[in-house]
VMD Tcl script that builds the backbone (N, CA, C; Angstrom):
set m [mol new atoms 201]
animate dup $m
set s [atomselect $m all]
$s set {name element resname resid chain x y z} {
  {N N MET 1 A -9.627 7.973 6.661}
  {CA C MET 1 A -9.590 6.522 6.587}
  {C C MET 1 A -9.255 6.103 5.154}
  {N N VAL 2 A -8.390 5.119 5.031}
  {CA C VAL 2 A -7.970 4.612 3.732}
  {C C VAL 2 A -8.975 3.555 3.288}
  {N N GLU 3 A -9.458 3.680 2.036}
  {CA C GLU 3 A -10.489 2.767 1.565}
  {C C GLU 3 A -9.928 1.508 0.908}
  {N N ASP 4 A -8.739 1.551 0.378}
  {CA C ASP 4 A -8.142 0.391 -0.277}
  {C C ASP 4 A -7.553 -0.538 0.789}
  {N N PRO 5 A -8.028 -1.782 0.872}
  {CA C PRO 5 A -7.523 -2.692 1.904}
  {C C PRO 5 A -6.016 -2.947 1.804}
  {N N ARG 6 A -5.473 -2.920 0.585}
  {CA C ARG 6 A -4.017 -3.105 0.429}
  {C C ARG 6 A -3.259 -1.946 1.072}
  {N N LEU 7 A -3.782 -0.737 0.915}
  {CA C LEU 7 A -3.128 0.417 1.544}
  {C C LEU 7 A -3.182 0.310 3.060}
  {N N GLU 8 A -4.289 -0.183 3.582}
  {CA C GLU 8 A -4.387 -0.392 5.031}
  {C C GLU 8 A -3.291 -1.348 5.499}
  {N N LEU 9 A -3.070 -2.433 4.748}
  {CA C LEU 9 A -2.029 -3.396 5.104}
  {C C LEU 9 A -0.646 -2.756 5.039}
  {N N ILE 10 A -0.411 -1.957 4.002}
  {CA C ILE 10 A 0.889 -1.299 3.853}
  {C C ILE 10 A 1.140 -0.344 5.010}
  {N N TYR 11 A 0.144 0.485 5.331}
  {CA C TYR 11 A 0.324 1.427 6.439}
  {C C TYR 11 A 0.472 0.700 7.776}
  {N N ALA 12 A -0.200 -0.414 7.942}
  {CA C ALA 12 A -0.026 -1.207 9.165}
  {C C ALA 12 A 1.412 -1.718 9.253}
  {N N ASP 13 A 1.956 -2.175 8.117}
  {CA C ASP 13 A 3.346 -2.645 8.101}
  {C C ASP 13 A 4.323 -1.494 8.325}
  {N N ILE 14 A 4.030 -0.329 7.782}
  {CA C ILE 14 A 4.895 0.835 8.003}
  {C C ILE 14 A 4.965 1.149 9.495}
  {N N ARG 15 A 3.840 1.048 10.180}
  {CA C ARG 15 A 3.827 1.330 11.627}
  {C C ARG 15 A 4.696 0.353 12.401}
  {N N LEU 16 A 4.942 -0.842 11.848}
  {CA C LEU 16 A 5.749 -1.858 12.535}
  {C C LEU 16 A 7.245 -1.749 12.240}
  {N N LEU 17 A 7.616 -0.898 11.290}
  {CA C LEU 17 A 9.033 -0.740 10.944}
  {C C LEU 17 A 9.808 -0.105 12.094}
  {N N LYS 18 A 11.120 -0.295 12.070}
  {CA C LYS 18 A 11.981 0.425 13.005}
  {C C LYS 18 A 11.775 1.914 12.782}
  {N N GLN 19 A 11.964 2.689 13.829}
  {CA C GLN 19 A 11.684 4.121 13.771}
  {C C GLN 19 A 12.410 4.815 12.619}
  {N N ALA 20 A 13.684 4.521 12.425}
  {CA C ALA 20 A 14.454 5.188 11.363}
  {C C ALA 20 A 13.912 4.816 9.984}
  {N N ASP 21 A 13.603 3.532 9.778}
  {CA C ASP 21 A 13.055 3.094 8.489}
  {C C ASP 21 A 11.692 3.727 8.242}
  {N N ARG 22 A 10.881 3.781 9.287}
  {CA C ARG 22 A 9.552 4.383 9.177}
  {C C ARG 22 A 9.661 5.859 8.802}
  {N N ALA 23 A 10.582 6.564 9.429}
  {CA C ALA 23 A 10.767 7.983 9.130}
  {C C ALA 23 A 11.211 8.187 7.683}
  {N N LEU 24 A 12.126 7.348 7.206}
  {CA C LEU 24 A 12.596 7.466 5.823}
  {C C LEU 24 A 11.463 7.281 4.822}
  {N N ILE 25 A 10.694 6.221 4.984}
  {CA C ILE 25 A 9.641 5.926 4.011}
  {C C ILE 25 A 8.531 6.967 4.092}
  {N N LEU 26 A 8.213 7.430 5.287}
  {CA C LEU 26 A 7.168 8.450 5.415}
  {C C LEU 26 A 7.602 9.775 4.803}
  {N N MET 27 A 8.880 10.122 4.950}
  {CA C MET 27 A 9.362 11.349 4.307}
  {C C MET 27 A 9.271 11.228 2.796}
  {N N GLN 28 A 9.612 10.053 2.260}
  {CA C GLN 28 A 9.505 9.885 0.816}
  {C C GLN 28 A 8.046 9.969 0.375}
  {N N LEU 29 A 7.153 9.350 1.122}
  {CA C LEU 29 A 5.729 9.413 0.791}
  {C C LEU 29 A 5.190 10.837 0.882}
  {N N ASP 30 A 5.805 11.652 1.736}
  {CA C ASP 30 A 5.404 13.059 1.863}
  {C C ASP 30 A 6.003 13.932 0.772}
  {N N GLY 31 A 6.820 13.344 -0.108}
  {CA C GLY 31 A 7.332 14.090 -1.250}
  {C C GLY 31 A 8.738 14.639 -1.112}
  {N N PHE 32 A 9.437 14.305 -0.039}
  {CA C PHE 32 A 10.819 14.758 0.105}
  {C C PHE 32 A 11.707 13.979 -0.851}
  {N N ASN 33 A 12.716 14.645 -1.428}
  {CA C ASN 33 A 13.644 13.946 -2.308}
  {C C ASN 33 A 14.810 13.376 -1.484}
  {N N TYR 34 A 15.641 12.582 -2.139}
  {CA C TYR 34 A 16.738 11.907 -1.442}
  {C C TYR 34 A 17.700 12.898 -0.779}
  {N N ASP 35 A 17.960 14.033 -1.437}
  {CA C ASP 35 A 18.851 15.040 -0.843}
  {C C ASP 35 A 18.270 15.580 0.461}
  {N N GLU 36 A 16.983 15.898 0.441}
  {CA C GLU 36 A 16.333 16.450 1.641}
  {C C GLU 36 A 16.287 15.420 2.764}
  {N N ILE 37 A 15.979 14.191 2.424}
  {CA C ILE 37 A 15.945 13.132 3.441}
  {C C ILE 37 A 17.354 12.923 4.001}
  {N N GLY 38 A 18.336 12.896 3.119}
  {CA C GLY 38 A 19.727 12.720 3.554}
  {C C GLY 38 A 20.193 13.820 4.481}
  {N N GLN 39 A 19.830 15.065 4.181}
  {CA C GLN 39 A 20.213 16.188 5.043}
  {C C GLN 39 A 19.583 16.049 6.423}
  {N N THR 40 A 18.377 15.565 6.471}
  {CA C THR 40 A 17.683 15.394 7.756}
  {C C THR 40 A 18.366 14.345 8.625}
  {N N PHE 41 A 18.829 13.262 7.998}
  {CA C PHE 41 A 19.391 12.146 8.760}
  {C C PHE 41 A 20.905 12.052 8.707}
  {N N GLY 42 A 21.547 12.984 8.003}
  {CA C GLY 42 A 22.994 12.935 7.894}
  {C C GLY 42 A 23.472 11.794 7.015}
  {N N LEU 43 A 22.721 11.488 5.963}
  {CA C LEU 43 A 23.063 10.406 5.043}
  {C C LEU 43 A 23.295 10.970 3.653}
  {N N SER 44 A 24.075 10.253 2.854}
  {CA C SER 44 A 24.240 10.640 1.457}
  {C C SER 44 A 22.984 10.240 0.690}
  {N N PRO 45 A 22.692 10.916 -0.413}
  {CA C PRO 45 A 21.527 10.532 -1.218}
  {C C PRO 45 A 21.578 9.067 -1.668}
  {N N SER 46 A 22.771 8.554 -1.984}
  {CA C SER 46 A 22.862 7.152 -2.405}
  {C C SER 46 A 22.544 6.213 -1.245}
  {N N ASN 47 A 22.946 6.581 -0.033}
  {CA C ASN 47 A 22.619 5.764 1.133}
  {C C ASN 47 A 21.120 5.803 1.407}
  {N N VAL 48 A 20.506 6.959 1.242}
  {CA C VAL 48 A 19.051 7.072 1.390}
  {C C VAL 48 A 18.366 6.142 0.394}
  {N N GLY 49 A 18.817 6.170 -0.850}
  {CA C GLY 49 A 18.234 5.319 -1.875}
  {C C GLY 49 A 18.355 3.844 -1.541}
  {N N ALA 50 A 19.523 3.443 -1.057}
  {CA C ALA 50 A 19.744 2.038 -0.707}
  {C C ALA 50 A 18.840 1.620 0.456}
  {N N ARG 51 A 18.754 2.475 1.458}
  {CA C ARG 51 A 17.913 2.143 2.614}
  {C C ARG 51 A 16.439 2.100 2.237}
  {N N LEU 52 A 16.007 3.043 1.401}
  {CA C LEU 52 A 14.613 3.036 0.962}
  {C C LEU 52 A 14.297 1.808 0.118}
  {N N THR 53 A 15.245 1.381 -0.693}
  {CA C THR 53 A 15.046 0.169 -1.489}
  {C C THR 53 A 14.817 -1.025 -0.578}
  {N N ARG 54 A 15.626 -1.146 0.472}
  {CA C ARG 54 A 15.462 -2.267 1.407}
  {C C ARG 54 A 14.118 -2.193 2.128}
  {N N VAL 55 A 13.711 -0.992 2.518}
  {CA C VAL 55 A 12.421 -0.827 3.204}
  {C C VAL 55 A 11.275 -1.204 2.262}
  {N N ARG 56 A 11.325 -0.728 1.026}
  {CA C ARG 56 A 10.267 -1.050 0.058}
  {C C ARG 56 A 10.212 -2.555 -0.213}
  {N N GLN 57 A 11.371 -3.205 -0.307}
  {CA C GLN 57 A 11.407 -4.653 -0.517}
  {C C GLN 57 A 10.774 -5.389 0.659}
  {N N LYS 58 A 11.070 -4.920 1.864}
  {CA C LYS 58 A 10.500 -5.535 3.060}
  {C C LYS 58 A 8.980 -5.372 3.066}
  {N N LEU 59 A 8.507 -4.182 2.738}
  {CA C LEU 59 A 7.064 -3.934 2.702}
  {C C LEU 59 A 6.386 -4.784 1.629}
  {N N ALA 60 A 7.016 -4.897 0.470}
  {CA C ALA 60 A 6.450 -5.700 -0.618}
  {C C ALA 60 A 6.377 -7.174 -0.232}
  {N N ALA 61 A 7.423 -7.679 0.416}
  {CA C ALA 61 A 7.430 -9.080 0.845}
  {C C ALA 61 A 6.343 -9.328 1.877}
  {N N ASN 62 A 6.173 -8.405 2.813}
  {CA C ASN 62 A 5.132 -8.547 3.825}
  {C C ASN 62 A 3.750 -8.549 3.182}
  {N N LEU 63 A 3.540 -7.681 2.216}
  {CA C LEU 63 A 2.246 -7.604 1.540}
  {C C LEU 63 A 1.975 -8.891 0.754}
  {N N LYS 64 A 2.990 -9.399 0.103}
  {CA C LYS 64 A 2.837 -10.627 -0.687}
  {C C LYS 64 A 2.460 -11.805 0.220}
  {N N GLU 65 A 3.049 -11.852 1.418}
  {CA C GLU 65 A 2.733 -12.913 2.382}
  {C C GLU 65 A 1.269 -12.883 2.794}
  {N N LYS 66 A 0.708 -11.690 2.861}
  {CA C LYS 66 A -0.667 -11.533 3.362}
  {C C LYS 66 A -1.720 -11.754 2.285}
  {N N GLU 67 A -1.297 -11.826 1.026}
  {CA C GLU 67 A -2.271 -12.017 -0.047}
  {C C GLU 67 A -2.625 -13.459 -0.256}
}
mol reanalyze $m
mol bondsrecalc $m
mol representation Tube
mol addrep $m
């Protein structure tokens, strides 16, 4: 169980993401680098970075709304 309420909100929002976005962010949180994530999904490292940036922005905006 996560003790920080902000982390609970973030993980709740991660569960609501589209499956592909959720997989990308979870792989990054698990320590995979952009090359490894890209190989898994057939994406270039720069595309992985761009998609992760959009996912992180979405999560940050959702968290800001809830505060």
